C-alpha positions in Angstrom: 43.7 39.7 -31.8 40.8 37.2 -31.7 39.0 39.2 -29.0 39.2 42.3 -31.2 37.8 40.3 -34.2 35.1 38.8 -32.1 34.1 42.3 -30.8 34.1 43.7 -34.3 31.8 40.9 -35.5 29.5 41.4 -32.6 29.3 45.1 -33.3 28.6 44.4 -37.0 25.9 42.0 -36.0 24.4 44.5 -33.6 24.4 47.2 -36.3 22.7 44.9 -38.8 20.1 43.9 -36.3 19.3 47.6 -35.5 19.1 48.4 -39.2 16.7 45.5 -39.8 14.5 46.5 -36.8 14.4 50.1 -38.1 13.3 49.0 -41.5 10.7 46.7 -40.1 9.3 49.4 -37.8 9.0 51.9 -40.7 7.4 49.3 -42.9 4.9 48.4 -40.2 4.3 52.1 -39.4 3.5 52.8 -43.1 1.1 49.8 -43.3 -0.7 51.0 -40.2 -0.8 54.5 -41.6 -2.2 53.2 -44.9 -4.9 51.4 -42.9 -5.7 54.6 -41.0 -6.0 56.6 -44.2 -8.0 53.9 -46.0 -10.5 53.8 -43.1 -10.9 57.5 -43.2 -11.5 57.3 -47.0 -14.1 54.6 -46.5 -12.2 51.9 -48.6 -13.3 48.3 -48.5 -11.2 45.6 -46.9 -9.6 44.6 -50.2 -9.0 48.2 -51.1 -7.5 48.8 -47.7 -5.0 46.0 -48.0 -4.0 47.2 -51.4 -3.8 50.8 -50.3 -1.6 49.9 -47.2 0.8 48.1 -49.6 0.9 51.2 -51.8 1.8 53.4 -48.9 4.6 51.0 -47.9 5.9 51.2 -51.5 5.6 55.0 -51.6 8.3 55.2 -48.9 10.9 53.8 -51.4 10.6 56.9 -53.6 13.0 59.1 -51.6 14.7 59.1 -48.2 12.6 60.3 -45.3 8.9 60.5 -44.7 8.0 63.2 -47.1 7.0 60.8 -49.9 4.6 59.0 -47.6 3.1 62.2 -46.3 2.7 63.6 -49.8 1.0 60.4 -51.0 -1.5 60.4 -48.0 -2.3 64.1 -48.4 -2.8 63.8 -52.1 -5.0 60.6 -51.8 -7.1 61.9 -48.9 -7.6 65.3 -50.5 -8.6 63.6 -53.8 -11.1 61.5 -51.8 -12.7 64.7 -50.6 -11.4 64.7 -47.0 -10.4 67.8 -45.3 -7.1 66.8 -43.8 -4.0 68.8 -42.9 -0.4 68.0 -43.1 -0.1 68.3 -39.3 -2.9 65.7 -38.9 -1.0 63.3 -41.2 2.3 63.9 -39.4 0.5 63.3 -36.0 -0.9 60.0 -37.3 2.5 59.1 -38.6 4.1 59.6 -35.2 1.3 57.7 -33.4 1.6 54.8 -35.8 5.4 54.7 -35.4 5.0 54.3 -31.7 2.3 51.6 -32.3 4.6 49.8 -34.7 7.6 49.9 -32.4 5.6 48.5 -29.5 4.2 45.7 -31.6 7.6 44.7 -32.9 9.3 44.9 -29.5 6.5 42.8 -28.1 7.3 40.1 -30.8 11.0 40.1 -30.0 
């Protein structure tokens, strides 16, 4: 019975680790995406830092990526940029890869 309990605890620990990594990857991706958008909008370094944090916070509004995409599209359009949803989604995917590589490199 101990083997089963040990295996169960190991599975739970593995699941918790995977969930934490997923969360960290998405948070880093959103920060990178915020930096990308801020650069395109011509924000200062301080504004960029603040904006990147706001993008990370925007992801807590609803499940999935739509809240982040909506924020970026709205903000970039308001800043006078001609940006498409496809362009934002492409950047989101690229930043996800970048975030995953960075975190895997740290592990």
